[in-house]
N, C-alpha and C positions, 0 to 999 in steps of 0.2 A: 960136247953135249949131245945126247941122243935126241931123236926126232920128238919123242914124247915130252921130254923136258923142255925142248925148244918151243913146242906149242904151248905148254903150260905157262911159260914165262910171259905170254901175252894175255894173261887172264884179265888184267885191267883193261886192255883194249877190247876184249870180248865183253866185259861188263859195260863199257861205253857203248858198244854195238847194241846191247840189250836196252840200255837207257834211251839211246837215240831212236831205236825201233819202236818202243812202246809209246813214246810221245810224238813220233814222226809218222812213218808210213802205216803203222797200226791204226792210227786215227783215220786215215784215208779208207782203209779196208772196212772198218766198223761203220763209218758214215755211209758208204755205198750200200751195205747190206742191211743195216738196222732199220732203214726206212720202210722196207717192204712189209714187215710184220704188222705194224700198227696202222696200216693204210686205212682199213675200215673204220677204226676208232677215231683217227684224225679227221676223216671225211665226215663222220657223224658229229664230231665236235665242231667242225666248221659250220655244218647245217644248224646245229643247236645255237651256236653263237649268232648266226645270221637271223634265226627266228627271234631271239631276244632283242636284237637291234631293230629289225625292220618288220616284224610281225608276220612274215611269210617265209616258207622254206626256200632255200636257195635252189635255183633250177639246176638241172643235171649238167648243162654245159658250163655254167659258172663254177660249179663245184669241181668239175674235171679240170678246168683252167687253174683254179686255186691249188688243187692237188698237184698238177703237173709243175706249177711254179715252185711249190714247196720242195718237190723232188729236185728240180733243175737249178734252183737258186744257189745250191751248194757249189755248183760249177762257176757261177759268177763271182762268188766270194773267193773261190780258189784261184780264179784268174787275177783278182786284185792282190791276193797273197803272192802269186807267181811274179807279178809285175814288181812288187816290193823286194823280191828276193835278189834283184839286181842292185839294190841300194842299201837296204838295212844290214845284211851280213858284211858288206864291204865297209860301211861307215862304223858300225858298232861291234863287228865281230860275229862269228858264227854262234857263239855261246849266248851272248846277250840277245841276239835276234830270236833264239829259241825260248829264252826266258820270257820275252815280250809275247811271243806266239802262244805260250801256254796260258798267259793271263787272258788272252783273247778267248781261248777255249773255255776257260773257267766262267767268264762272263756269259758265253753262249749256253753253257750248261745251266746256269742260274735262270736265264730267260726261258729255257725249255721247262725247267722245274716248276716255275710259277705261272706258266702260260694258261693252264686250266683254271687256276685260282683267279687270275685276272680276266678270264673269259676273252682272251685275245689270240686269235690265230696269227695275227701280225707278229706277235712275239716268237711264234714258231718260225715264221719266215725270216725274221731278223736273226734268230738263233742259228738257223741253217746257213745263212749268209756268213755269219761269224765263224761257224764251224768250217765252212768252205775256205775262208781266209786262213784259218789255222792249218788246214790241210795243204793248201797251195804253197804257203810259205814254208811250212814244216817239212814237206816232202823234199823240196829243193835243198833246204839247209841241212837236212838229215844226210843227203847224199854228199853235199860239199864237205861237211864236218867229218864224216866217216872216211871219205876218200883222202882227205888231207891229214888224217891221223894214222893211216894204215901203211905198213911197209908194202913195197911193190909186190912181193910174193903172195901177200894176202889180200891186196886191194880189190882184185876182181871178185874173189869169193865173198869178202865182207860186204862189198857194194851190192851183191846179189841178195844178201839177207834182207834188203829193203823190200824186194818182191815177196819174200817169205813172210815178212811182217804184215804186208798187205793181205796176203792169203789168210794169215792167222786172225787178223782183224775181221775179215769177212766171215770166217767160221764163228768167231765169238759173237758177232752181231746177230747171226742166225740162231745160235744156241740160246742166248739170253732173250731172244724175241719169241721163243715158243710159248704157247699159252700156259704151260706148266710153270713158267718162270715169270717173265715180265711182259709178255705179249697179251695183256688183258686190258679191259676197259679202265680198271682202276690204276694200273701200273704204267701206262704208256708215257706219261710225262717223265717218270723216273728212267724209263728205257731210253728216251731221247736225251736225257741229261747224263747218261753213263760215261760219255767221253770226258767229262770233267775229272774223273778218277785218274786215268793215265796222264792227263795234263798236270795234275797236282804232283803225281809221282815223279815225272820228269823234271818239273820245276825245282823240286827239293833235291833230287839226285845230281842235277847238273852242277850244283855248287861244289861238289867233291871232285870235279874233273877240270883239267886245264883247257885253255883255248886251243883250237886246231893249230898244230905246229907249223904247217905250211903257210897259213894265214899270218902267223906271227913273224915268220922269217921273210916271206916274199912281200906281203902287203905292208907290214909294219916295220920291217927291218930290225926286229928284235931277235937277234941271233941267240943270245943267251937264254931268253925265255923259250924259244923254240927248242933249243937243246935240252933244257930241263923238262919240257913237256914230253918230248920224245923219250927221254930217259925214264920218266915216270911211267909212261904208257907201255914201252917195249921192254924195259929192264935188261937192255943189252947194249954193247958198244960197237960190234962189227957192222951190222946193218945200219946203225945210227949214223956212223961216219959216212957211209955211202949215200944215205938219204940227205944228210946235210950238204954233201958235195953236189948232189943232184939239184937241191934247192938253190945252192949258190949259182950253179950254171943257169938255171931258169931265171933267177933274179938279175943276173948279168945280161941275159938276152932281152929282158924287159925293163932294163934300167932306164929310168926317166919316163917310162910309159905309165899312164894312168889306166885304171880299169876301163875297159872298152864299153861303150854304150851299145844299146840295141841297134841304133842307126849305123854304128861302126861295123857291127857283125853283118848287117843286111847289105851294106854297100861295099865292104872290102872284098877284093878279088882273091886275096890270099886264103880266105876261109870259105870260099864259095862251095867247094865240094863237101867240106865238113857240114856246112849249113844244109845242103840238099840231103846229105846222108842222115841228118837229124830230123828234118821236117817230115819226110815221107813216113818213117816208122811212128812218129808221134801222132800223126793224123790217123794212121792205120790202127793204132791201139784203141782209139775212140770209135771210129766208124766201122770197125769189125763187128760191133754189136755186143761186145762182152759185158759192158756196164749196163746195157739194156736188160740183159738176162738177170742182173741183180736188182736193179731198180724196180722192174716189173715182173719179178720171178713168179709171183702168184698168178698174175694175169696170163703169163705164158703157160704155166702149168694148167690153168683152167682151160685155156684155149687148146691145150694138148690132150685134154680129157682126163686129167688127174683128179681123183676124188679130193674134196676139201680137207678131210682129216689127215691126208698124207702129205700135203704141200709143205708144211713146216719142216718135216723130216727130209724131204727131197732137197729143200733149200740148204739144209745143213750138209747134205751129201755133196752138193755142188761146191760149197766153200771148202770142204775137206779135200775134195778131189783137186781143186786148184792149189791148195797148200802143199799137198804131196807132190804134185807134178812140178811146181815151182822149186821145191827143195831138190828134186832130182835134176832140174835144169842147172842148178848151181854146180853140180858135179860133172855135168855133160858139156858145159859151155866151152871149157878150155880144150876138150878133146874134139868136139864136133865143129866148133867155130861159130861165131855170131851170125855170119852170113847164111850158112846152111839152116841153122835153127830158125832164123827169122823168115827166110824166103820160103822154105818148105812148110813152115808153120802157117803162114798166111794163105798159101795155096790150098792146103788141106782144110783150113777153116772155111775158106770160100766154097769149096766143093761140099763140105758137110752142111753148111748153112743153106746152100741151094737145095739140097735134098730135103732138109728140115722144112723149108718153106713149102715145098710141094706136098710133103706128108701132112703138114698142118691143114692144108686145103682139102684133104681127102680123109680127115681123121674119123669121120662118121661112117665110112664105108665098111669098116671091119673092127671088131673088138680088140684086135691085137695091135692096131696102128698106134694108139696112145703110148704103148710100151716102146715101140720103135722111136717115137718122138722123144721120149725121155732118154733113151740110149743115145740118140743123136746129140741132145743137149749136153750130156756128160762127155761125149767125144769132143765137142767143141771146147769144153773147159779143159780137157786133158791136153789137147793140141796147143791151146793158148798158154797154158802153164809151162809146157815143155819148151816152147819157142819164144814167141813175141814178148810175153810178159817180162821175163827176167832180163832178156837181152836189151830191150829198149831203155830200161831204167838207167843203165850205166853209160849211155851214149854221150851226154854232155861232158862227163868227166873223162871219157876215153878220147874224145875228138878234139877238145879245146884246151889250150894252155890257161894258166892261172888268170891272166889279165882278161881273157875272153870268156871265161867260164860262167860268171854270174849272169851276163847278158844272154849266153846260150841257154841257161836255165829259164830265163824270162821268156825267150822265144818258144822253147819246147813246152813250157807251162801254158802259154797263151794258146797255142794250137790245141793242146790236150784239153784244156778246160772249156774253151769255147765249143769245141767239138762235143764234149760231154754235155754241155748245156743244150745244144741242139738235139742230141739224142734224148736227154731227159724230158725236154718239152714236147717233142713230136711223137715219140714212140708210144706214149699212152694213148694218143688218138689213133695210131695205127692198129694197136691191139684191140681197142674198143670198136 
């Protein structure tokens, strides 16, 4: 069988990758970027609701606090979802966990849709929290499900599609958020509810796919069910036999072992270096400032001296740049190696952001400085996409065996989402 035919035989696996991406990491991308566009309309809605309730306009500090919490509460919900990714997928399976997760996103979309009708900004807060839960659980289970359904030769590449779907989600959030589409006073509730559509799509499509084969074999001991799932997804026998042998060896190594808890991962000396290798990049992803660029994109552009009518289009450019560079990363990672891409990536991002900080403080000295600031912002996005973004996604799957993996995702999720919450809450005050 030639290479082209061999690749085409995995078309069902590629379709599963698409389904998992649309309802998984795509949701993360769209929720990070979509909130920037309707910021003015939501703050106006909060003020209007406050006036109706208390007869006086909300003061600026309270309005800023409510807005910062609307932005940041996504991360608290995502943390709750990440905590449950250590139990729900183990108890009920990867597939059922995602079905439940999509139901949460649909409820969140309905809250967003009816928030203006109910004159309740609290519904927006609750909706963002539930979207966060959907993102936190969905992102981890997406990676588990995909990694446990892929052959070794495609596992690295397919796992990296998770980062591509995040980039795609960010671009889509920015495109539908422009004033020519849904970024208007009348349409913002529909804009915030748009994540219900991919949730419905994934909910329906998952019924046509089997459970993750490695979960069936190692966790449930269902050898025949795992073989049938692999056969259906891969449509071949050679790699299938090797994969079953590999799963048998792993099951024998972990025979009698239950899924490890977070406490086991934190206290066990045998995974100490894996844990350290996981923790530092997960913290770096949040505190490198990349999500602040999306959450407060318009504030940063305003601070950089960008005209108001150009901000939406620059935001789309940022998302498109990340999508392109993350896609390039998936082809570079096996040649350049994870260590180089991540190490040099963070180093270059640190240097570029230091220069950007200086340039922002002197932006009024000359008319060309805002253009330098914009260039520096795009450089940060390029470096992030080519290095840290794609590499860090696959770390829990690469570093931990099956029994340890769910708890590793809980730890990485906790660090990532709590870091994101701090950035979301505090960065707005820094910009202001």
